[in-house]
Short mmCIF file of the C-alpha atoms (twelve columns), coordinates in Angstrom:
data_MODEL
# 
_entry.id   MODEL 
# 
loop_
_atom_site.group_PDB 
_atom_site.id 
_atom_site.type_symbol 
_atom_site.label_atom_id 
_atom_site.label_alt_id 
_atom_site.label_comp_id 
_atom_site.label_asym_id 
_atom_site.label_seq_id 
_atom_site.Cartn_x 
_atom_site.Cartn_y 
_atom_site.Cartn_z 
_atom_site.pdbx_PDB_model_num 
ATOM 1   C CA . MET A 1   -14.192 64.519  -9.221  1 
ATOM 2   C CA . SER A 2   -15.729 66.914  -11.756 1 
ATOM 3   C CA . THR A 3   -19.036 67.721  -9.710  1 
ATOM 4   C CA . THR A 4   -16.869 69.087  -7.115  1 
ATOM 5   C CA . LEU A 5   -14.835 71.646  -9.342  1 
ATOM 6   C CA . LEU A 6   -17.687 72.626  -11.286 1 
ATOM 7   C CA . PRO A 7   -20.030 75.990  -10.393 1 
ATOM 8   C CA . THR A 8   -23.649 75.508  -10.080 1 
ATOM 9   C CA . ILE A 9   -26.344 77.915  -10.495 1 
ATOM 10  C CA . HIS A 10  -26.521 78.091  -6.385  1 
ATOM 11  C CA . ASP A 11  -22.711 79.481  -6.064  1 
ATOM 12  C CA . GLY A 12  -22.235 82.937  -6.393  1 
ATOM 13  C CA . ILE A 13  -19.083 83.811  -8.096  1 
ATOM 14  C CA . ASP A 14  -17.726 85.130  -4.743  1 
ATOM 15  C CA . HIS A 15  -18.267 81.866  -3.077  1 
ATOM 16  C CA . TYR A 16  -16.700 80.338  -5.986  1 
ATOM 17  C CA . MET A 17  -13.637 82.352  -5.758  1 
ATOM 18  C CA . GLN A 18  -13.229 81.442  -2.365  1 
ATOM 19  C CA . GLN A 19  -13.486 77.990  -2.952  1 
ATOM 20  C CA . ILE A 20  -10.910 77.766  -5.472  1 
ATOM 21  C CA . ASN A 21  -8.413  80.505  -4.076  1 
ATOM 22  C CA . ARG A 22  -8.129  77.746  -1.236  1 
ATOM 23  C CA . PHE A 23  -5.721  75.757  -3.813  1 
ATOM 24  C CA . ASP A 24  -2.211  76.644  -3.947  1 
ATOM 25  C CA . VAL A 25  -0.505  77.525  -7.444  1 
ATOM 26  C CA . LEU A 26  1.828   74.638  -8.287  1 
ATOM 27  C CA . SER A 27  5.930   74.780  -8.871  1 
ATOM 28  C CA . ARG A 28  6.888   73.757  -12.260 1 
ATOM 29  C CA . GLN A 29  8.433   70.675  -10.315 1 
ATOM 30  C CA . GLN A 30  5.027   70.026  -8.470  1 
ATOM 31  C CA . GLU A 31  3.166   70.123  -11.571 1 
ATOM 32  C CA . TYR A 32  5.970   68.020  -13.813 1 
ATOM 33  C CA . ASP A 33  5.861   65.342  -10.897 1 
ATOM 34  C CA . LEU A 34  1.782   65.229  -10.872 1 
ATOM 35  C CA . ALA A 35  1.280   65.256  -14.329 1 
ATOM 36  C CA . MET A 36  3.715   62.434  -14.934 1 
ATOM 37  C CA . ARG A 37  2.078   60.157  -11.884 1 
ATOM 38  C CA . TYR A 38  -1.245  60.876  -13.743 1 
ATOM 39  C CA . ARG A 39  0.113   59.956  -17.088 1 
ATOM 40  C CA . LYS A 40  2.159   56.846  -16.222 1 
ATOM 41  C CA . ARG A 41  0.124   55.516  -13.581 1 
ATOM 42  C CA . GLY A 42  -3.580  56.715  -13.824 1 
ATOM 43  C CA . ASP A 43  -3.197  58.883  -10.300 1 
ATOM 44  C CA . ILE A 44  -6.787  60.291  -10.031 1 
ATOM 45  C CA . GLU A 45  -5.525  62.464  -7.028  1 
ATOM 46  C CA . SER A 46  -2.556  63.897  -8.977  1 
ATOM 47  C CA . ALA A 47  -5.355  65.142  -11.826 1 
ATOM 48  C CA . HIS A 48  -7.458  66.616  -9.205  1 
ATOM 49  C CA . ARG A 49  -4.568  68.472  -7.790  1 
ATOM 50  C CA . LEU A 50  -3.396  69.695  -11.260 1 
ATOM 51  C CA . ILE A 51  -6.835  70.567  -11.837 1 
ATOM 52  C CA . CYS A 52  -7.970  72.612  -9.037  1 
ATOM 53  C CA . ALA A 53  -4.272  74.294  -9.088  1 
ATOM 54  C CA . ASN A 54  -5.306  75.903  -12.237 1 
ATOM 55  C CA . LEU A 55  -9.004  76.414  -11.549 1 
ATOM 56  C CA . ARG A 56  -8.168  80.401  -11.023 1 
ATOM 57  C CA . PHE A 57  -6.943  80.569  -14.506 1 
ATOM 58  C CA . VAL A 58  -10.229 79.359  -16.173 1 
ATOM 59  C CA . VAL A 59  -11.740 82.495  -14.302 1 
ATOM 60  C CA . LYS A 60  -9.546  84.789  -15.759 1 
ATOM 61  C CA . ILE A 61  -9.829  83.654  -19.356 1 
ATOM 62  C CA . ALA A 62  -13.782 83.423  -19.105 1 
ATOM 63  C CA . ASN A 63  -13.633 87.026  -17.776 1 
ATOM 64  C CA . GLU A 64  -12.486 87.894  -21.294 1 
ATOM 65  C CA . TYR A 65  -15.945 86.966  -22.615 1 
ATOM 66  C CA . ARG A 66  -18.265 88.548  -20.402 1 
ATOM 67  C CA . GLY A 67  -19.086 91.165  -23.032 1 
ATOM 68  C CA . TYR A 68  -21.421 88.499  -24.742 1 
ATOM 69  C CA . GLY A 69  -24.369 88.851  -22.210 1 
ATOM 70  C CA . LEU A 70  -24.008 85.090  -20.997 1 
ATOM 71  C CA . ARG A 71  -23.516 84.421  -17.207 1 
ATOM 72  C CA . ILE A 72  -20.284 84.271  -15.861 1 
ATOM 73  C CA . LEU A 73  -20.273 80.889  -13.698 1 
ATOM 74  C CA . ASP A 74  -21.559 79.243  -17.167 1 
ATOM 75  C CA . LEU A 75  -18.785 80.652  -19.022 1 
ATOM 76  C CA . ILE A 76  -16.313 78.855  -16.071 1 
ATOM 77  C CA . GLN A 77  -18.070 75.843  -16.154 1 
ATOM 78  C CA . GLU A 78  -17.297 75.246  -19.731 1 
ATOM 79  C CA . GLY A 79  -13.939 76.399  -19.194 1 
ATOM 80  C CA . ASN A 80  -13.309 74.244  -16.580 1 
ATOM 81  C CA . ILE A 81  -14.461 71.468  -18.692 1 
ATOM 82  C CA . GLY A 82  -11.933 72.173  -21.330 1 
ATOM 83  C CA . LEU A 83  -9.035  72.255  -18.551 1 
ATOM 84  C CA . MET A 84  -9.965  68.737  -17.602 1 
ATOM 85  C CA . LEU A 85  -9.735  67.407  -20.770 1 
ATOM 86  C CA . ALA A 86  -6.170  69.521  -21.379 1 
ATOM 87  C CA . VAL A 87  -4.899  67.487  -18.102 1 
ATOM 88  C CA . LYS A 88  -6.046  64.296  -19.321 1 
ATOM 89  C CA . LYS A 89  -3.941  64.906  -22.578 1 
ATOM 90  C CA . PHE A 90  -0.867  66.888  -21.071 1 
ATOM 91  C CA . ASN A 91  2.102   65.287  -21.515 1 
ATOM 92  C CA . PRO A 92  4.856   67.081  -19.057 1 
ATOM 93  C CA . GLU A 93  7.848   65.983  -21.277 1 
ATOM 94  C CA . ARG A 94  7.290   68.360  -23.967 1 
ATOM 95  C CA . GLY A 95  8.838   71.007  -21.364 1 
ATOM 96  C CA . ILE A 96  5.729   73.290  -21.042 1 
ATOM 97  C CA . ARG A 97  3.567   74.268  -18.341 1 
ATOM 98  C CA . LEU A 98  -0.082  72.828  -18.174 1 
ATOM 99  C CA . ILE A 99  -1.629  76.244  -18.418 1 
ATOM 100 C CA . SER A 100 0.004   77.260  -21.355 1 
ATOM 101 C CA . TYR A 101 -1.273  73.598  -23.237 1 
ATOM 102 C CA . ALA A 102 -4.503  74.148  -21.327 1 
ATOM 103 C CA . VAL A 103 -5.395  77.744  -22.656 1 
ATOM 104 C CA . TRP A 104 -6.828  76.377  -26.198 1 
ATOM 105 C CA . TRP A 105 -8.882  73.810  -24.811 1 
ATOM 106 C CA . ILE A 106 -10.103 76.157  -22.459 1 
ATOM 107 C CA . ARG A 107 -11.373 78.823  -24.848 1 
ATOM 108 C CA . ALA A 108 -12.190 76.077  -27.466 1 
ATOM 109 C CA . TYR A 109 -15.008 74.830  -25.312 1 
ATOM 110 C CA . ILE A 110 -16.176 78.511  -24.219 1 
ATOM 111 C CA . HIS A 111 -16.288 79.754  -27.488 1 
ATOM 112 C CA . ASN A 112 -18.364 76.495  -28.310 1 
ATOM 113 C CA . TYR A 113 -20.584 77.663  -25.526 1 
ATOM 114 C CA . ILE A 114 -21.099 80.921  -26.640 1 
ATOM 115 C CA . ILE A 115 -22.188 79.820  -30.251 1 
ATOM 116 C CA . ARG A 116 -24.353 77.491  -29.332 1 
ATOM 117 C CA . SER A 117 -26.217 79.961  -26.624 1 
ATOM 118 C CA . TRP A 118 -26.347 82.464  -29.111 1 
ATOM 119 C CA . SER A 119 -27.750 79.698  -31.693 1 
ATOM 120 C CA . LEU A 120 -26.839 82.044  -34.684 1 
ATOM 121 C CA . VAL A 121 -27.663 79.952  -38.011 1 
ATOM 122 C CA . LYS A 122 -24.718 78.212  -39.123 1 
ATOM 123 C CA . ILE A 123 -22.485 81.045  -37.160 1 
ATOM 124 C CA . GLY A 124 -19.875 77.902  -36.426 1 
ATOM 125 C CA . THR A 125 -19.533 76.389  -40.007 1 
ATOM 126 C CA . THR A 126 -16.206 77.812  -40.908 1 
ATOM 127 C CA . GLN A 127 -13.190 78.780  -38.773 1 
ATOM 128 C CA . ALA A 128 -13.328 82.026  -40.274 1 
ATOM 129 C CA . GLN A 129 -16.869 82.831  -39.266 1 
ATOM 130 C CA . LYS A 130 -15.661 81.644  -35.613 1 
ATOM 131 C CA . ARG A 131 -12.752 84.382  -35.998 1 
ATOM 132 C CA . LEU A 132 -15.181 87.146  -37.168 1 
ATOM 133 C CA . PHE A 133 -17.821 86.091  -34.682 1 
ATOM 134 C CA . PHE A 134 -15.314 86.428  -31.681 1 
ATOM 135 C CA . LYS A 135 -13.279 89.243  -33.096 1 
ATOM 136 C CA . LEU A 136 -16.048 91.800  -34.392 1 
ATOM 137 C CA . SER A 137 -16.697 93.769  -31.339 1 
ATOM 138 C CA . GLN A 138 -13.278 93.531  -30.057 1 
ATOM 139 C CA . THR A 139 -11.948 95.231  -33.436 1 
ATOM 140 C CA . ARG A 140 -14.821 97.834  -33.590 1 
ATOM 141 C CA . ALA A 141 -13.738 99.020  -29.951 1 
ATOM 142 C CA . LEU A 142 -9.987  99.240  -30.795 1 
ATOM 143 C CA . LEU A 143 -10.775 101.262 -33.940 1 
ATOM 144 C CA . SER A 144 -13.267 103.451 -32.605 1 
ATOM 145 C CA . SER A 145 -10.884 104.119 -29.346 1 
ATOM 146 C CA . ASN A 146 -8.748  106.462 -31.970 1 
ATOM 147 C CA . ARG A 147 -11.538 108.324 -33.418 1 
ATOM 148 C CA . ASP A 148 -14.630 110.589 -32.771 1 
ATOM 149 C CA . THR A 149 -17.059 108.277 -34.268 1 
ATOM 150 C CA . GLU A 150 -17.483 104.396 -34.457 1 
ATOM 151 C CA . ALA A 151 -15.597 102.518 -37.153 1 
ATOM 152 C CA . ASP A 152 -17.818 101.315 -39.975 1 
ATOM 153 C CA . SER A 153 -17.924 98.179  -41.612 1 
ATOM 154 C CA . ALA A 154 -15.439 98.996  -44.311 1 
ATOM 155 C CA . GLN A 155 -12.740 99.948  -41.918 1 
ATOM 156 C CA . ILE A 156 -13.440 96.668  -39.675 1 
ATOM 157 C CA . ALA A 157 -13.452 94.278  -42.753 1 
ATOM 158 C CA . GLU A 158 -10.189 95.669  -43.927 1 
ATOM 159 C CA . LYS A 159 -8.807  95.137  -40.501 1 
ATOM 160 C CA . LEU A 160 -9.817  91.539  -40.498 1 
ATOM 161 C CA . SER A 161 -9.324  90.647  -43.858 1 
ATOM 162 C CA . VAL A 162 -13.234 89.819  -44.744 1 
ATOM 163 C CA . SER A 163 -15.892 91.210  -46.925 1 
ATOM 164 C CA . ASP A 164 -17.947 94.293  -45.623 1 
ATOM 165 C CA . GLU A 165 -21.070 92.132  -46.229 1 
ATOM 166 C CA . GLU A 166 -19.651 89.311  -43.724 1 
ATOM 167 C CA . VAL A 167 -19.247 92.273  -41.364 1 
ATOM 168 C CA . GLU A 168 -22.745 93.642  -42.011 1 
ATOM 169 C CA . GLN A 169 -24.255 89.943  -41.554 1 
ATOM 170 C CA . MET A 170 -22.627 88.913  -38.546 1 
ATOM 171 C CA . ALA A 171 -23.171 92.445  -36.663 1 
ATOM 172 C CA . LEU A 172 -26.689 92.051  -37.912 1 
ATOM 173 C CA . ARG A 173 -26.841 88.541  -36.236 1 
ATOM 174 C CA . MET A 174 -25.132 89.409  -32.980 1 
ATOM 175 C CA . SER A 175 -27.449 92.076  -32.272 1 
ATOM 176 C CA . ALA A 176 -30.347 90.208  -32.632 1 
ATOM 177 C CA . ARG A 177 -30.405 87.937  -29.527 1 
ATOM 178 C CA . ASP A 178 -32.634 84.680  -29.271 1 
ATOM 179 C CA . THR A 179 -35.724 85.207  -27.053 1 
ATOM 180 C CA . SER A 180 -37.502 82.249  -26.059 1 
ATOM 181 C CA . LEU A 181 -40.829 81.247  -27.371 1 
ATOM 182 C CA . ASN A 182 -42.516 80.221  -24.124 1 
ATOM 183 C CA . VAL A 183 -41.959 83.871  -22.591 1 
ATOM 184 C CA . GLU A 184 -45.081 85.897  -21.910 1 
ATOM 185 C CA . LEU A 185 -46.025 88.617  -24.552 1 
ATOM 186 C CA . SER A 186 -47.944 89.981  -21.387 1 
ATOM 187 C CA . GLU A 187 -47.766 89.622  -17.647 1 
ATOM 188 C CA . GLY A 188 -50.074 87.245  -16.287 1 
ATOM 189 C CA . SER A 189 -51.097 86.029  -19.517 1 
ATOM 190 C CA . ASP A 190 -50.808 82.270  -21.093 1 
ATOM 191 C CA . TYR A 191 -50.299 83.576  -24.401 1 
ATOM 192 C CA . SER A 192 -46.854 83.313  -25.505 1 
ATOM 193 C CA . LEU A 193 -44.506 84.277  -28.663 1 
ATOM 194 C CA . LEU A 194 -45.029 80.534  -29.497 1 
ATOM 195 C CA . ASP A 195 -48.672 81.067  -29.921 1 
ATOM 196 C CA . THR A 196 -48.550 83.798  -32.614 1 
ATOM 197 C CA . LEU A 197 -46.138 81.496  -35.379 1 
ATOM 198 C CA . ALA A 198 -47.263 79.704  -37.898 1 
ATOM 199 C CA . ASP A 199 -46.593 75.805  -38.316 1 
ATOM 200 C CA . GLN A 200 -43.460 75.992  -40.857 1 
ATOM 201 C CA . ARG A 201 -42.539 72.741  -40.430 1 
ATOM 202 C CA . ASP A 202 -41.065 70.878  -43.413 1 
ATOM 203 C CA . ASN A 203 -43.513 68.384  -45.341 1 
ATOM 204 C CA . GLN A 204 -42.114 65.054  -45.820 1 
ATOM 205 C CA . GLU A 205 -40.610 65.692  -49.391 1 
ATOM 206 C CA . GLU A 206 -39.011 68.590  -48.101 1 
ATOM 207 C CA . GLN A 207 -37.172 66.436  -45.366 1 
ATOM 208 C CA . LEU A 208 -36.283 63.769  -47.919 1 
ATOM 209 C CA . ALA A 209 -34.664 66.496  -50.044 1 
ATOM 210 C CA . GLU A 210 -32.840 68.017  -47.402 1 
ATOM 211 C CA . LYS A 211 -31.600 64.313  -46.121 1 
ATOM 212 C CA . GLN A 212 -30.473 63.409  -49.840 1 
ATOM 213 C CA . GLN A 213 -28.865 67.158  -50.192 1 
ATOM 214 C CA . SER A 214 -26.921 66.289  -46.701 1 
ATOM 215 C CA . GLN A 215 -25.927 63.015  -48.480 1 
ATOM 216 C CA . VAL A 216 -24.517 64.468  -51.511 1 
ATOM 217 C CA . ARG A 217 -22.692 66.932  -49.609 1 
ATOM 218 C CA . SER A 218 -21.085 63.936  -47.598 1 
ATOM 219 C CA . THR A 219 -20.314 61.941  -50.630 1 
ATOM 220 C CA . GLN A 220 -18.247 65.330  -51.849 1 
ATOM 221 C CA . VAL A 221 -16.299 65.923  -49.152 1 
ATOM 222 C CA . ARG A 222 -15.443 61.985  -49.055 1 
ATOM 223 C CA . SER A 223 -14.272 62.247  -52.489 1 
ATOM 224 C CA . ALA A 224 -12.267 65.524  -51.815 1 
ATOM 225 C CA . LEU A 225 -10.574 63.737  -49.288 1 
ATOM 226 C CA . LYS A 226 -9.466  60.819  -51.323 1 
ATOM 227 C CA . THR A 227 -7.417  63.654  -53.760 1 
ATOM 228 C CA . LEU A 228 -5.124  64.130  -50.767 1 
ATOM 229 C CA . ASN A 229 -1.789  62.232  -49.822 1 
ATOM 230 C CA . PRO A 230 -2.388  60.322  -46.433 1 
ATOM 231 C CA . ARG A 231 -0.454  62.941  -44.519 1 
ATOM 232 C CA . GLU A 232 -2.887  65.913  -45.568 1 
ATOM 233 C CA . ARG A 233 -5.945  63.706  -45.228 1 
ATOM 234 C CA . SER A 234 -4.568  62.918  -41.549 1 
ATOM 235 C CA . ILE A 235 -4.070  66.693  -40.805 1 
ATOM 236 C CA . ILE A 236 -7.133  67.454  -41.995 1 
ATOM 237 C CA . ASN A 237 -9.008  64.993  -39.887 1 
ATOM 238 C CA . GLN A 238 -7.473  65.953  -36.811 1 
ATOM 239 C CA . ARG A 239 -7.765  69.931  -37.259 1 
ATOM 240 C CA . ILE A 240 -11.271 70.307  -39.235 1 
ATOM 241 C CA . LEU A 241 -13.366 67.240  -38.977 1 
ATOM 242 C CA . SER A 242 -12.657 66.316  -35.491 1 
ATOM 243 C CA . ASP A 243 -14.791 66.766  -32.865 1 
ATOM 244 C CA . SER A 244 -11.963 67.707  -30.820 1 
ATOM 245 C CA . PRO A 245 -9.527  69.386  -32.824 1 
ATOM 246 C CA . ARG A 246 -5.871  69.092  -32.202 1 
ATOM 247 C CA . THR A 247 -3.397  72.145  -32.104 1 
ATOM 248 C CA . LEU A 248 -0.929  72.734  -34.748 1 
ATOM 249 C CA . GLN A 249 1.773   72.139  -32.285 1 
ATOM 250 C CA . GLU A 250 0.763   68.997  -31.362 1 
ATOM 251 C CA . ILE A 251 0.467   67.422  -34.824 1 
ATOM 252 C CA . ALA A 252 4.051   69.196  -35.664 1 
ATOM 253 C CA . ASP A 253 5.452   66.964  -32.559 1 
ATOM 254 C CA . ASP A 254 3.612   63.788  -33.799 1 
ATOM 255 C CA . TYR A 255 5.102   64.268  -37.356 1 
ATOM 256 C CA . GLY A 256 8.749   65.800  -36.348 1 
ATOM 257 C CA . ILE A 257 7.949   69.324  -38.228 1 
ATOM 258 C CA . SER A 258 7.788   72.587  -37.516 1 
ATOM 259 C CA . ARG A 259 4.413   74.222  -36.531 1 
ATOM 260 C CA . GLU A 260 4.155   76.364  -39.569 1 
ATOM 261 C CA . ARG A 261 4.876   73.479  -41.852 1 
ATOM 262 C CA . VAL A 262 1.931   71.865  -40.575 1 
ATOM 263 C CA . ARG A 263 0.082   75.478  -41.165 1 
ATOM 264 C CA . GLN A 264 1.309   75.270  -44.903 1 
ATOM 265 C CA . VAL A 265 0.192   71.478  -45.085 1 
ATOM 266 C CA . GLU A 266 -3.155  72.409  -43.984 1 
ATOM 267 C CA . GLN A 267 -3.900  75.489  -46.400 1 
ATOM 268 C CA . ASN A 268 -2.705  73.343  -49.678 1 
ATOM 269 C CA . ALA A 269 -4.930  70.083  -48.501 1 
ATOM 270 C CA . MET A 270 -7.639  72.665  -48.144 1 
ATOM 271 C CA . ARG A 271 -7.081  74.537  -51.443 1 
ATOM 272 C CA . LYS A 272 -6.716  71.061  -52.990 1 
ATOM 273 C CA . MET A 273 -10.360 70.149  -51.413 1 
ATOM 274 C CA . ARG A 274 -11.610 73.427  -52.691 1 
ATOM 275 C CA . GLU A 275 -10.559 73.011  -56.401 1 
ATOM 276 C CA . HIS A 276 -12.125 69.385  -56.516 1 
ATOM 277 C CA . LEU A 277 -15.415 70.449  -54.960 1 
ATOM 278 C CA . ALA A 278 -15.606 73.396  -57.129 1 
ATOM 279 C CA . PRO A 279 -17.140 71.926  -60.410 1 
ATOM 280 C CA . ALA A 280 -20.066 70.254  -58.394 1 
ATOM 281 C CA . ASN A 281 -20.665 73.276  -56.392 1 
ATOM 282 C CA . ALA A 282 -21.120 75.213  -59.818 1 
ATOM 283 C CA . GLU A 283 -23.408 72.528  -61.085 1 
ATOM 284 C CA . SER A 284 -25.798 72.912  -57.957 1 
# 
């Protein structure tokens, strides 16, 4: 099923749009009936129809990220994977449309693809860094639109509630796109950038030290998790540590509490973990 839905390098965007525009948009009732058949009976054809009917929305979302210099079809492909996962997890009995639920998954897969493609060092280690990565250009353009000069780092930092240094570091990283080491330095030459680099691989002692540090960090995190109550620990695992983070609303539905309450519990749990880790970080 998936191979017929994902654009390939042989497709052009016009050709792909012609293909997906053949699928009709579903009414709320049609969507509900198909989703229930898939959820209760595992009807793959129903899942296929749900995905096909929403492919055009993936294209719309992917177009929002064209400014990162990546192929639009690659962005669409990643968004489609997010859509498929959303269909798999979608519960129509919650009373919302599929695309309203799927938007989070579509954006998450596109975001992760952009971050991987840019290969920014440690760019994805925190939610704050991810937010800054995707908001920096947009915020600069917004602030500069009302001025004759481009907004400076201090103005952007104030708008995004981060430090000037974080804005400057991120801007520097975003301006330095990766270059393939195998690209020829001159046309027709076998001499590439790779040939100019010294061998800087870690020796065995450095590799062992890095492995030990990683083990120490893992131990510290496990120790910090033990300071949380079961609900806090569960929310942190689902929101922060999971490879497929769940939304606030999903967790709120599970616990029968509000979305805002889940956010408060998450923030309180993160504060407790930071306080627990602070002495260890100070010693290191």
